[in-house]
N, C-alpha and C positions, 0 to 999 in steps of 0.2 A: 227560717223565716227572714233572716238578714239578707241572704242572697236574693230572695224574691224582691225584697224592698230595693236593693241596689239595682237590680235589672229594670224594675219599673221606673225608678228615678232616672236611670241612664236613658231609657227610651224617651221619656218626657223631655229631658234636656236636649237630646239629639234632635228631636222634632222641633223644639224651639229654635234651634239653629237652622235646620234644613228648610222648613216651610217658607220663611221670608225669602231666602235665596231662590228657591224653586219658583215661587210666585213672581219674582222679579225677572227670571230668565225666560219664562214661557207662560203662555195662556192656559196650559194644561199640565198636570203632573199626576203621578200615581204614588200612593203609599200602599205597600203590600205587607201584610202581617201574616206570616205562615207559622202555625204551631203544631208540633208533634204531640204536645200535651195540653195542659190547661192554658187557654187563651186569656190568662188573667190580666195582661197588660193592655188588652184591646180597648177597654173602656177608658183607661187613662189617656190612650193615644187619641181617641175621639174627642175627649175633653180639651186636649191641646188644640186640635183642629178647630173646635168651637171658639176658642179664644182668638182665632185669626179671622173671624167672620167678616170684619170690615175689609180686610185685604183680599178676601176671596171674590169680591164683586168683580164680574167680568172675567174671572178665571174659572177653570174647571178642575176640581180635584177629585180623583177617584180613589176610594179607600177599599181595598180588598182584604177581607178577613177570612183566611183559609184555616179551618180547624174542625175537629170532631167535638164540638162543644155541646152536642145534643140539641133537642128542640128548644131548650130554654135560652140558648145563646142569642138568637135573633131578637127575642123579646127583651133580654137584658141590655143588649146594645141599642135597641130601639128607643129606650128611655133617653139615652144621650143623643141618638141620631135625630130625635124629634126637635132638638134645639139647634140643629145645623142649618146653615143657609142652603137654598136650593142649588147652589153651585157645587155642592158636595154630593157625590153619589157613593153610597156605601153598599157594598155587596158582600154578604156573608155566604161563603161557599163551603159546603161540607167536604171533608177529606183531610188528608195529611199533606205535608210539604212536597211530596213527590208530584203532586198535581200542579205545582206552581208554574211550570213552563206553559201548560195549556191555559191556565187562568190568566196569566199575564198577556199572552197572545190574544185571548178573547177580549181582554179589556183595552187593547190597543195602547199598551204602555210603551212601546218602542218609540225612540226618537224624542222623548221629552223627559224632564227630570223624574227619576225613579229612586225611591228609598225602599229597601226591602229588609224586613226583619225575618230571620229564620231561627226559630227557637226550638232547640232539642233535636234537630234532624241531622243526619250524617251529611257532610258537605260533598255530595257527589258531583262529578263534573257536569252532568246534565242539569242538576239543580242550580249550580252556581252560574252556568252559562246563561240561564234564563234571567238572572239578576243583572246581567251586563247590558241588556238591550236599551236601557235608558240613556239619555244624553242631557246631563251626566247621570251616571249610575253609581249608587252607593249601597252597601249591604252591611248589615249588622248581624253577626252570628252569635248565638248563645247556646250553651249546653255543656256536656261533659265529653263530647267527642274530641279526639286529638287530631292533629294535623290541619288545624284551621288555617294557619298562616300559609303553608305551601299550597293548599287548595285554592285560596284566594289569589295568590300570585299566579298559579297556573291558569286561573280563569281570566286573567288579563288585568287585574286591578294593579295599577302602578304603585300605589301607596297602601301598605297593609300594617296594621298594628294588632297585636295580640296581648291579652292580659289574662293572668290567672288569679282568680279571687280565692283566697284561702281563709275559711272560717276558723276562728280561734277555738271553737268548741269541738274540733276534730272531725266534723262532717266533711264529706268529699268536696274537693276543690271544684270550681266552676270556671270554664273558659269563656272568654268573650273576645271576638275578633271583629275588626272593621276594615272594609275595603273601600277605597275611593281614589279619585284622581286629583283631588283638590287639597292643597296644603291646609287651607283654613278649616275644612271639614275634619281633617285629621287632628288638628289642634283642638277643635271643639269636642271631638270624641274623648280625647284624653282628659280635658278639663271636666267634661260631663261625668266621666267615670269616677274621677277622684271626688268630685262634689257629691255624687250620689252615694258613694261609699261612706264618706264622712257623715252625711246627713242620716242615712238609713241604718248604719251599722254602729252608731255610737263610737266612732273613732277607731277603736282597736278590736272590735268584734269580727271584722273582716280585714285582712291585709292583702297587699298585692305582692305576688312573687315576681321579683325582677331577675331576668336572666343573668345579669352581671353583679347584682348586689344582694341577692337573697330576698328574704321577706322584708317588706317595707311597711311600717306603721303609717296609716293615712293621717296626714297632718297638713297644716298650711305650708310648712317649709320642711320637707323631708331632707335627711342628710344627703349632701351632694358628693361625698367622697367617692362612692362607687361610680357615679356618673362622670366625675372628673377623670377617673382612671380610664373609663371606657372612651371618652372623647380623645384623650391622649393616645390611646391605643389605635383609634380610628385614624388619627393624624399620622401615626407611625406606619400604619399599614398602607395608607393611600396617599400620603403627602398632604400639602396644604389644602384646606377646604374653606369655603365661605361660611359665615355664620348661619345662613339659611340652610346649607347642606348639613351642618352639624346639628342644628335644631331638628331637622328632618330625621337624621340618624337616631337621635335620642327618642323621637316619637315612635319610630318603627322598630328599633332594636332593643329598647329598654322599657321599663314600666313608667319612666318619668314623663313629665309634661314639657311643653316648649318653654314655659317660664322657668322651670328648673334648669333647663339647658342654658338659658341666659345667665342665671345665677352662677352656674358651674363655670361657664366661660369667663365671666368677670373675675371669679376667684383665681382661675388659671392665669389670666393676664396680670392681675395684681401680684401674684406670687412669682411672676417671671418664668413660669413653666412653658408659656407659649408667647409668640409675638403676633402682632396684628399689623395689617397694612390696609388703610393708613393708620398711623400711630395714634391719632387723636380723633375725637368725635364720637358719635353714638356707636355702640357696639351692636351692629345689626346688619341685616341685608347682605350686601356684597362685600363687607369687610372680610379680608382674607386672613385666616388663622393658620399659623405654622407652628410645629412642635419645636421646643428648644428655646433657650434665652436669646435675646438680641445680641449680635456680635459686639464686642467691646470696640469703642471708638479708637482709631489709630492715633498715636501720638504724633504731633507735628514738630516735636523738639528735635 
């Protein structure tokens, strides 16, 4: 039950971030929700849409719900749909996520903002290719299938993050992956995932497995030791990097958030483990970080 609550909270928070941007960029956008199993988060997604009714005026949002939810699904969603403005078109389509390419094409989703949720389906190349037709395109994958990260990278998403949610009760772990081309969306995904886990799972009922640091208890300030080590390793492997590049590495290669990367970099600078250029000012953006202490000043004596 904790995993279901986390996934529901994650979708709600990601929509809170995506909808304003999508409505600002274009006069039309598409939200596609494709389920291999229970479409339990669809109602919560429609409620988020209803909360943006004022911003939807003059815009057109198409919501596609692709699921085998039985005859009761349209009636269940209809209760929420009745409160949506006329600018929102909701289409409930029977079937599984393999039908997504046809459904997206029929809805005219190409060329405008598209956010796709694929829950519980194998990330086949054909399926993921369909999710890339938006401008911009973003996709959230959830389930127990492996290989989500390489599948999203192969599909053409330049920024990919993957997280493994591990319940403390010993039930199987759950994978979540997100593909985008926008740094802000990637940051929002990580923030949303941590917030949803903390809220729905009572802190330690679900943990995040970090590729470099093992299991992380979800808290406001997770230990940054493993992240500091990974950022130093990245600098050793590839040479000096900007703060932006190191934050992006933390988001895509670890379970940590952008804010955690900022804390880790500050600690590395304060400890003299890395140097920064320029030496003073805000630690962000184009500040260049190099591994190793600053060279000692030469004596003029």
